[in-house]
PASEBA-1860 file (N, C-alpha, C; in nm, 3 decimals):
! residues 244
1> MATHSRLG> 5.356/14.673/6.181/5.443/14.613/6.079/5.541/14.516/6.142 ~ 5.597/14.555/6.258/5.694/14.468/6.325/5.626/14.341/6.373 ~ 5.501/14.358/6.425/5.427/14.240/6.472/5.399/14.146/6.356 ~ 5.358/14.200/6.241/5.329/14.118/6.123/5.455/14.043/6.078 ~ 5.568/14.114/6.079/5.694/14.051/6.038/5.732/13.938/6.132 ~ 5.713/13.963/6.262/5.748/13.860/6.360/5.661/13.736/6.344 ~ 5.528/13.758/6.317/5.438/13.645/6.298/5.477/13.565/6.175 ~ 5.518/13.638/6.069/5.561/13.569/5.948/5.682/13.482/5.973
9> TEQLLPQL> 5.775/13.534/6.051/5.895/13.458/6.084/5.861/13.335/6.166 ~ 5.769/13.351/6.262/5.729/13.238/6.346/5.663/13.128/6.263 ~ 5.588/13.168/6.160/5.523/13.070/6.074/5.624/12.997/5.986 ~ 5.731/13.066/5.950/5.833/13.006/5.863/5.923/12.910/5.937 ~ 5.945/12.935/6.065/6.041/12.853/6.139/6.008/12.704/6.141 ~ 5.881/12.664/6.169/5.852/12.520/6.167/5.880/12.458/6.031 ~ 5.844/12.532/5.922/5.869/12.480/5.788/6.018/12.467/5.762 ~ 6.096/12.566/5.807/6.241/12.560/5.791/6.297/12.440/5.866
17> GRNLTYGM> 6.246/12.417/5.987/6.292/12.302/6.065/6.262/12.171/5.996 ~ 6.143/12.161/5.936/6.107/12.038/5.864/6.197/12.019/5.743 ~ 6.225/12.127/5.672/6.312/12.117/5.555/6.452/12.071/5.594 ~ 6.504/12.127/5.703/6.637/12.086/5.752/6.637/11.940/5.792 ~ 6.530/11.898/5.860/6.521/11.760/5.905/6.517/11.664/5.787 ~ 6.431/11.692/5.689/6.420/11.603/5.573/6.545/11.607/5.487 ~ 6.609/11.723/5.483/6.736/11.731/5.409/6.841/11.643/5.474 ~ 6.846/11.646/5.605/6.944/11.564/5.677/6.906/11.417/5.668
25> LDSLGRAI> 6.776/11.389/5.678/6.729/11.250/5.662/6.775/11.194/5.528 ~ 6.755/11.269/5.422/6.792/11.223/5.288/6.942/11.202/5.276 ~ 7.020/11.296/5.328/7.165/11.287/5.320/7.218/11.166/5.398 ~ 7.170/11.149/5.521/7.217/11.038/5.604/7.167/10.903/5.551 ~ 7.040/10.899/5.510/6.986/10.773/5.458/7.061/10.726/5.335 ~ 7.087/10.819/5.243/7.162/10.784/5.123/7.303/10.736/5.159 ~ 7.366/10.803/5.254/7.502/10.765/5.295/7.504/10.625/5.355 ~ 7.404/10.592/5.436/7.397/10.460/5.499/7.376/10.351/5.394
33> VTGRYDEE> 7.276/10.371/5.309/7.238/10.268/5.212/7.346/10.247/5.106 ~ 7.415/10.353/5.068/7.518/10.339/4.965/7.654/10.301/5.023 ~ 7.660/10.274/5.154/7.783/10.218/5.211/7.884/10.317/5.264 ~ 7.843/10.444/5.282/7.937/10.545/5.329/7.998/10.509/5.464 ~ 7.920/10.440/5.550/7.968/10.409/5.684/8.003/10.260/5.703 ~ 8.023/10.191/5.592/8.054/10.048/5.602/8.184/10.021/5.678 ~ 8.279/10.111/5.666/8.411/10.089/5.725/8.438/10.177/5.846 ~ 8.338/10.246/5.895/8.358/10.333/6.011/8.232/10.340/6.096
41> AFPTEAEL> 8.249/10.380/6.220/8.135/10.389/6.312/8.044/10.505/6.272 ~ 7.916/10.487/6.295/7.822/10.595/6.267/7.845/10.707/6.367 ~ 7.848/10.834/6.321/7.878/10.946/6.412/7.774/10.963/6.522 ~ 7.816/11.028/6.628/7.722/11.063/6.734/7.633/11.178/6.688 ~ 7.526/11.204/6.764/7.438/11.316/6.728/7.513/11.448/6.730 ~ 7.602/11.464/6.827/7.680/11.588/6.836/7.769/11.604/6.713 ~ 7.833/11.495/6.671/7.920/11.500/6.552/7.840/11.528/6.426 ~ 7.723/11.466/6.416/7.638/11.488/6.299/7.591/11.633/6.291
49> AKQHGVSR> 7.550/11.687/6.407/7.503/11.825/6.411/7.613/11.920/6.365 ~ 7.736/11.894/6.409/7.849/11.980/6.372/7.881/11.964/6.223 ~ 7.884/11.840/6.176/7.917/11.814/6.036/7.817/11.879/5.940 ~ 7.689/11.877/5.977/7.585/11.927/5.886/7.542/12.070/5.918 ~ 7.597/12.127/6.024/7.566/12.264/6.057/7.421/12.286/6.097 ~ 7.364/12.189/6.170/7.225/12.200/6.215/7.219/12.181/6.365 ~ 7.101/12.203/6.421/7.085/12.190/6.566/7.078/12.044/6.608 ~ 7.094/12.020/6.737/7.083/11.884/6.790/6.940/11.832/6.773
57> SVTREAVK> 6.842/11.922/6.784/6.703/11.879/6.773/6.673/11.830/6.630 ~ 6.726/11.898/6.529/6.710/11.855/6.390/6.778/11.719/6.370 ~ 6.898/11.707/6.423/6.972/11.580/6.412/6.896/11.467/6.479 ~ 6.847/11.494/6.599/6.776/11.392/6.675/6.652/11.343/6.599 ~ 6.579/11.436/6.537/6.458/11.400/6.464/6.492/11.317/6.340 ~ 6.599/11.354/6.270/6.639/11.279/6.151/6.681/11.138/6.189 ~ 6.755/11.125/6.298/6.799/10.993/6.345/6.678/10.910/6.387 ~ 6.581/10.974/6.450/6.459/10.904/6.492/6.385/10.849/6.370
65> MLTAKGLL> 6.379/10.928/6.263/6.311/10.885/6.141/6.385/10.770/6.073 ~ 6.517/10.775/6.075/6.597/10.666/6.018/6.583/10.539/6.101 ~ 6.565/10.556/6.230/6.542/10.440/6.317/6.408/10.375/6.284 ~ 6.306/10.460/6.258/6.174/10.407/6.223/6.177/10.332/6.090 ~ 6.270/10.370/6.002/6.283/10.302/5.873/6.368/10.175/5.884 ~ 6.419/10.147/6.004/6.497/10.027/6.027/6.644/10.038/5.994 ~ 6.693/10.159/5.961/6.833/10.175/5.923/6.926/10.190/6.043 ~ 6.873/10.244/6.152/6.954/10.268/6.271/6.886/10.209/6.395
73> SARPRQGT> 6.966/10.188/6.497/6.911/10.152/6.628/7.002/10.210/6.735 ~ 6.942/10.243/6.848/7.017/10.298/6.961/7.032/10.188/7.066 ~ 7.155/10.159/7.102/7.181/10.053/7.199/7.256/10.109/7.320 ~ 7.222/10.062/7.439/7.291/10.110/7.560/7.442/10.090/7.550 ~ 7.516/10.194/7.584/7.663/10.194/7.586/7.727/10.172/7.449 ~ 7.644/10.158/7.343/7.700/10.144/7.209/7.664/10.263/7.119 ~ 7.568/10.343/7.165/7.527/10.457/7.084/7.439/10.414/6.968 ~ 7.435/10.497/6.865/7.354/10.469/6.747/7.435/10.388/6.647
81> VIQPTDSW> 7.379/10.276/6.604/7.451/10.188/6.510/7.363/10.158/6.390 ~ 7.429/10.128/6.279/7.359/10.093/6.155/7.311/9.949/6.163 ~ 7.187/9.927/6.126/7.128/9.795/6.128/7.164/9.717/6.001 ~ 7.165/9.585/6.007/7.190/9.505/5.886/7.078/9.525/5.785 ~ 7.108/9.500/5.659/7.013/9.525/5.550/6.879/9.457/5.572 ~ 6.880/9.336/5.629/6.754/9.264/5.645/6.662/9.325/5.751 ~ 6.711/9.428/5.821/6.627/9.499/5.917/6.564/9.626/5.855 ~ 6.613/9.666/5.738/6.561/9.788/5.674/6.420/9.765/5.625
89> NLFDTDVL> 6.340/9.871/5.629/6.205/9.865/5.574/6.213/9.884/5.423 ~ 6.220/9.775/5.351/6.241/9.781/5.206/6.118/9.828/5.131 ~ 6.004/9.841/5.201/5.885/9.893/5.137/5.871/10.044/5.158 ~ 5.964/10.103/5.231/5.964/10.248/5.252/6.014/10.316/5.125 ~ 5.942/10.418/5.080/5.978/10.481/4.953/6.115/10.546/4.955 ~ 6.154/10.604/5.069/6.288/10.663/5.078/6.395/10.556/5.068 ~ 6.377/10.445/5.140/6.476/10.337/5.139/6.488/10.280/4.998 ~ 6.376/10.261/4.931/6.378/10.212/4.793/6.456/10.308/4.703
97> RWLLERQF> 6.432/10.436/4.719/6.500/10.536/4.636/6.651/10.533/4.662 ~ 6.689/10.521/4.789/6.832/10.517/4.821/6.897/10.389/4.767 ~ 6.822/10.280/4.771/6.876/10.154/4.717/6.913/10.168/4.570 ~ 6.831/10.243/4.497/6.858/10.262/4.355/6.985/10.342/4.329 ~ 7.031/10.413/4.430/7.150/10.495/4.413/7.279/10.418/4.444 ~ 7.261/10.294/4.490/7.379/10.211/4.508/7.431/10.168/4.371 ~ 7.550/10.112/4.369/7.605/10.061/4.244/7.507/9.957/4.186 ~ 7.486/9.963/4.056/7.388/9.875/3.992/7.416/9.729/4.028
105> SLELLRQF> 7.310/9.658/4.064/7.324/9.519/4.106/7.222/9.432/4.036 ~ 7.269/9.333/3.962/7.179/9.239/3.897/7.098/9.161/4.001 ~ 7.162/9.132/4.115/7.093/9.056/4.218/6.976/9.135/4.275 ~ 6.997/9.264/4.300/6.887/9.348/4.349/6.776/9.355/4.246 ~ 6.812/9.367/4.119/6.714/9.371/4.013/6.635/9.240/4.006 ~ 6.705/9.129/4.022/6.638/8.999/4.023/6.538/8.991/4.140 ~ 6.581/9.036/4.256/6.495/9.031/4.374/6.371/9.118/4.357 ~ 6.388/9.236/4.299/6.274/9.322/4.271/6.171/9.248/4.184
113> NQLRVAIE> 6.219/9.186/4.078/6.128/9.124/3.983/6.073/8.990/4.033 ~ 6.145/8.924/4.119/6.089/8.805/4.184/5.970/8.845/4.270 ~ 5.981/8.961/4.335/5.868/9.010/4.415/5.751/9.046/4.324 ~ 5.781/9.107/4.211/5.675/9.141/4.115/5.601/9.016/4.068 ~ 5.673/8.907/4.044/5.611/8.783/3.999/5.511/8.733/4.102 ~ 5.541/8.756/4.230/5.453/8.710/4.337/5.331/8.800/4.353 ~ 5.336/8.922/4.300/5.230/9.020/4.324/5.145/9.047/4.199 ~ 5.210/9.087/4.092/5.137/9.143/3.978/5.049/9.043/3.901
121> PEAAALAA> 5.092/8.919/3.878/5.001/8.827/3.809/4.870/8.806/3.885 ~ 4.880/8.795/4.019/4.758/8.777/4.097/4.674/8.905/4.098 ~ 4.740/9.020/4.097/4.665/9.146/4.090/4.590/9.155/3.957 ~ 4.655/9.110/3.850/4.590/9.110/3.718/4.470/9.016/3.718 ~ 4.485/8.899/3.781/4.374/8.803/3.788/4.257/8.862/3.867 ~ 4.287/8.929/3.977/4.183/8.994/4.056/4.116/9.107/3.978 ~ 4.196/9.181/3.901/4.141/9.290/3.821/4.043/9.235/3.717 ~ 4.073/9.117/3.663/3.983/9.056/3.565/3.848/9.022/3.629
129> RFADEADL> 3.849/9.000/3.759/3.724/8.966/3.829/3.651/9.089/3.881 ~ 3.728/9.186/3.931/3.663/9.292/4.008/3.674/9.434/3.950 ~ 3.752/9.454/3.846/3.770/9.590/3.793/3.637/9.648/3.746 ~ 3.614/9.775/3.779/3.494/9.842/3.725/3.532/9.919/3.599 ~ 3.436/9.989/3.543/3.461/10.058/3.416/3.570/10.165/3.429 ~ 3.572/10.234/3.543/3.675/10.336/3.564/3.814/10.273/3.570 ~ 3.823/10.156/3.634/3.950/10.085/3.641/3.997/10.045/3.501 ~ 3.905/9.992/3.422/3.939/9.948/3.286/3.985/10.067/3.201
137> RSISLGLE> 3.921/10.182/3.221/3.964/10.301/3.147/4.105/10.342/3.187 ~ 4.137/10.332/3.316/4.272/10.369/3.363/4.378/10.276/3.304 ~ 4.347/10.146/3.300/4.441/10.050/3.242/4.460/10.080/3.093 ~ 4.349/10.104/3.023/4.357/10.134/2.879/4.431/10.265/2.854 ~ 4.413/10.362/2.943/4.484/10.490/2.928/4.634/10.468/2.942 ~ 4.674/10.382/3.039/4.815/10.351/3.053/4.871/10.289/2.926 ~ 4.793/10.200/2.864/4.835/10.137/2.739/4.843/10.240/2.626 ~ 4.746/10.329/2.620/4.749/10.434/2.518/4.873/10.522/2.535
145> RMHAAERG> 4.909/10.550/2.659/5.030/10.630/2.685/5.155/10.555/2.638 ~ 5.155/10.423/2.653/5.269/10.344/2.605/5.279/10.350/2.452 ~ 5.163/10.344/2.384/5.162/10.359/2.238/5.215/10.498/2.200 ~ 5.171/10.600/2.273/5.216/10.737/2.244/5.367/10.750/2.268 ~ 5.418/10.679/2.370/5.561/10.684/2.401/5.644/10.628/2.285 ~ 5.589/10.528/2.217/5.660/10.472/2.102/5.675/10.574/1.991 ~ 5.585/10.671/1.988/5.592/10.778/1.886/5.663/10.902/1.939 ~ 5.719/10.890/2.060/5.791/11.002/2.119/5.702/11.108/2.179
153> LEDTLEAD> 5.575/11.075/2.204/5.480/11.173/2.256/5.456/11.160/2.406 ~ 5.513/11.058/2.467/5.498/11.034/2.611/5.629/10.983/2.666 ~ 5.642/10.990/2.798/5.759/10.933/2.864/5.739/10.782/2.878 ~ 5.831/10.703/2.822/5.817/10.557/2.821/5.803/10.500/2.961 ~ 5.890/10.544/3.051/5.891/10.491/3.187/5.761/10.524/3.260 ~ 5.720/10.650/3.256/5.600/10.691/3.329/5.475/10.624/3.273 ~ 5.470/10.603/3.143/5.356/10.535/3.083/5.348/10.391/3.129 ~ 5.462/10.323/3.132/5.467/10.183/3.177/5.423/10.172/3.323
161> IAFHVAIL> 5.475/10.262/3.406/5.438/10.261/3.548/5.288/10.285/3.564 ~ 5.232/10.380/3.489/5.089/10.410/3.499/5.006/10.286/3.468 ~ 5.047/10.209/3.369/4.974/10.087/3.332/4.974/9.986/3.447 ~ 5.091/9.960/3.503/5.101/9.859/3.608/5.033/9.903/3.737 ~ 5.045/10.030/3.772/4.980/10.080/3.893/4.828/10.075/3.878 ~ 4.779/10.103/3.758/4.635/10.096/3.734/4.583/9.954/3.758 ~ 4.661/9.854/3.723/4.619/9.715/3.745/4.619/9.682/3.894 ~ 4.720/9.727/3.966/4.722/9.704/4.111/4.597/9.763/4.176
169> RASGNPFY> 4.560/9.883/4.136/4.442/9.948/4.193/4.314/9.877/4.149 ~ 4.315/9.828/4.025/4.196/9.761/3.971/4.171/9.626/4.037 ~ 4.269/9.575/4.110/4.250/9.447/4.179/4.137/9.453/4.281 ~ 4.107/9.575/4.327/4.004/9.592/4.429/4.051/9.554/4.568 ~ 4.180/9.523/4.579/4.237/9.483/4.708/4.335/9.591/4.752 ~ 4.307/9.660/4.863/4.395/9.770/4.905/4.537/9.726/4.939 ~ 4.555/9.599/4.975/4.689/9.551/5.005/4.774/9.545/4.878 ~ 4.715/9.501/4.768/4.788/9.501/4.641/4.819/9.644/4.598
177> AQFRDVVS> 4.722/9.733/4.616/4.743/9.873/4.576/4.860/9.936/4.651 ~ 4.884/9.891/4.774/4.993/9.946/4.854/5.131/9.910/4.797 ~ 5.137/9.815/4.707/5.264/9.777/4.647/5.303/9.868/4.530 ~ 5.226/9.973/4.506/5.252/10.056/4.388/5.391/10.117/4.390 ~ 5.440/10.159/4.508/5.572/10.221/4.513/5.683/10.119/4.487 ~ 5.665/9.998/4.539/5.764/9.893/4.515/5.767/9.856/4.368 ~ 5.649/9.839/4.308/5.642/9.804/4.166/5.699/9.917/4.080 ~ 5.668/10.041/4.116/5.721/10.155/4.040/5.873/10.158/4.047
185> TALRTSIR> 5.928/10.133/4.165/6.073/10.132/4.181/6.135/10.018/4.100 ~ 6.074/9.900/4.106/6.124/9.786/4.030/6.121/9.816/3.881 ~ 6.015/9.880/3.835/6.005/9.913/3.693/6.110/10.014/3.651 ~ 6.133/10.115/3.735/6.236/10.214/3.701/6.372/10.147/3.683 ~ 6.402/10.053/3.770/6.529/9.981/3.761/6.529/9.889/3.640 ~ 6.422/9.814/3.621/6.414/9.716/3.515/6.422/9.780/3.377 ~ 6.350/9.890/3.360/6.347/9.953/3.229/6.483/10.012/3.194 ~ 6.551/10.071/3.291/6.687/10.119/3.265/6.776/10.003/3.222
193> FTNRIAGR> 6.757/9.889/3.287/6.837/9.771/3.257/6.807/9.718/3.117 ~ 6.678/9.698/3.084/6.644/9.642/2.953/6.683/9.736/2.840 ~ 6.670/9.866/2.864/6.712/9.961/2.760/6.862/9.955/2.737 ~ 6.937/9.934/2.845/7.083/9.933/2.833/7.135/9.799/2.781 ~ 7.080/9.689/2.833/7.131/9.557/2.797/7.068/9.504/2.668 ~ 6.937/9.513/2.660/6.867/9.455/2.546/6.843/9.556/2.434 ~ 6.863/9.684/2.464/6.844/9.786/2.362/6.699/9.801/2.319 ~ 6.607/9.773/2.409/6.466/9.784/2.374/6.384/9.818/2.497
201> SASVEDHA> 6.265/9.868/2.473/6.173/9.896/2.583/6.069/9.784/2.591 ~ 5.977/9.797/2.685/5.877/9.693/2.706/5.789/9.677/2.583 ~ 5.743/9.555/2.560/5.656/9.525/2.446/5.515/9.575/2.473 ~ 5.469/9.668/2.391/5.334/9.720/2.408/5.232/9.610/2.378 ~ 5.265/9.523/2.282/5.174/9.413/2.248/5.155/9.319/2.367 ~ 5.262/9.290/2.439/5.251/9.202/2.556/5.166/9.268/2.665 ~ 5.181/9.400/2.679/5.098/9.471/2.777/4.952/9.472/2.732 ~ 4.931/9.484/2.602/4.793/9.482/2.550/4.727/9.348/2.580
209> AVRDAIAA> 4.804/9.240/2.577/4.749/9.108/2.607/4.696/9.102/2.750 ~ 4.767/9.169/2.842/4.722/9.174/2.980/4.591/9.253/2.989 ~ 4.589/9.370/2.926/4.468/9.454/2.928/4.349/9.379/2.868 ~ 4.372/9.313/2.754/4.262/9.244/2.686/4.206/9.131/2.772 ~ 4.294/9.059/2.841/4.248/8.949/2.927/4.167/9.002/3.045 ~ 4.209/9.116/3.099/4.134/9.177/3.210/3.998/9.224/3.160 ~ 3.997/9.289/3.044/3.872/9.338/2.987/3.777/9.223/2.953 ~ 3.834/9.108/2.916/3.753/8.990/2.883/3.707/8.914/3.006
217> RDPDAARA> 3.747/8.962/3.123/3.711/8.898/3.251/3.763/8.754/3.257 ~ 3.888/8.737/3.211/3.951/8.605/3.210/4.069/8.605/3.308 ~ 4.048/8.568/3.434/4.155/8.575/3.535/4.278/8.491/3.499 ~ 4.257/8.370/3.447/4.371/8.283/3.414/4.457/8.344/3.304 ~ 4.393/8.398/3.202/4.468/8.459/3.092/4.540/8.584/3.139 ~ 4.476/8.662/3.224/4.538/8.785/3.276/4.660/8.751/3.360 ~ 4.646/8.649/3.443/4.758/8.605/3.526/4.875/8.559/3.440 ~ 4.846/8.476/3.340/4.951/8.422/3.253/5.019/8.532/3.172
225> AMRTLIAD> 4.940/8.627/3.122/4.997/8.734/3.041/5.090/8.823/3.123 ~ 5.049/8.853/3.247/5.136/8.935/3.334/5.261/8.858/3.373 ~ 5.246/8.730/3.399/5.364/8.650/3.434/5.464/8.647/3.319 ~ 5.414/8.641/3.197/5.501/8.643/3.079/5.581/8.772/3.071 ~ 5.514/8.885/3.101/5.582/9.015/3.099/5.704/9.017/3.191 ~ 5.683/8.971/3.314/5.790/8.979/3.415/5.894/8.869/3.392 ~ 5.850/8.753/3.345/5.944/8.643/3.317/6.044/8.684/3.210 ~ 6.000/8.769/3.117/6.089/8.817/3.012/6.206/8.896/3.072
233> VLELIDDA> 6.175/8.980/3.172/6.280/9.058/3.238/6.374/8.966/3.316 ~ 6.317/8.870/3.388/6.399/8.777/3.466/6.491/8.696/3.376 ~ 6.443/8.662/3.257/6.527/8.588/3.162/6.645/8.674/3.116 ~ 6.619/8.802/3.093/6.727/8.893/3.054/6.830/8.906/3.166 ~ 6.782/8.912/3.289/6.872/8.923/3.404/6.960/8.799/3.413 ~ 6.900/8.680/3.399/6.977/8.556/3.407/7.081/8.549/3.295 ~ 7.042/8.592/3.175/7.138/8.592/3.062/7.253/8.687/3.088 ~ 7.221/8.804/3.144/7.326/8.903/3.172/7.420/8.854/3.282
241> AVNP> 7.368/8.776/3.378/7.451/8.724/3.485/7.548/8.618/3.431 ~ 7.502/8.540/3.335/7.587/8.436/3.276/7.686/8.495/3.177 ~ 7.641/8.597/3.104/7.726/8.661/3.002/7.738/8.810/3.031 ~ 7.814/8.845/3.135/7.824/8.986/3.175/7.891/9.072/3.067
END
């Protein structure tokens, strides 16, 4: 019995260590991105370990992970320092999530949607050329979920994201598909904004135009319809910037 108990404890320890590391990673990453250390030096590993009540090894691993995300760097005789924003890996899902926790920024929202304009219309055009029947069903299912959301039977945000991610995957290009987390993050921010500022959610009819163009194998129409969707959000952002 004692041996069994000891083995169980040994199996739990690595998982506990991972949980502590990711917990610290999340806490420190959020603090960095939201400006907690803007006016003060980043603590040493010893200070961090004491502040968070964890071991030096847990602290070291969390700092190493933040360094890989571009948030921190270790410099000789300077210790660990926070990197400028343009060094952060903005395609990292954790960094994107932490960015959303900063004070709402129209400029960040504009930048998200400017990136979408560069990606999604072309993905829609590619989907019109290369999507197979399974891809078309996924896109149509996303649209059906958006219709259901209008009747209160689905989550509006998740339905919208499912539609756009299905198109990225339907492009047949794995590089476009890798943008799903960025597009999802941009949509989460955009939809909160349009609901708050414009008092409305995304137009299901406009999304249907994208689906119909893809199903009709018309790349130009698919590209134009997707561009219209995102241009509508950018127009709202510009109006809000002029008339806050």
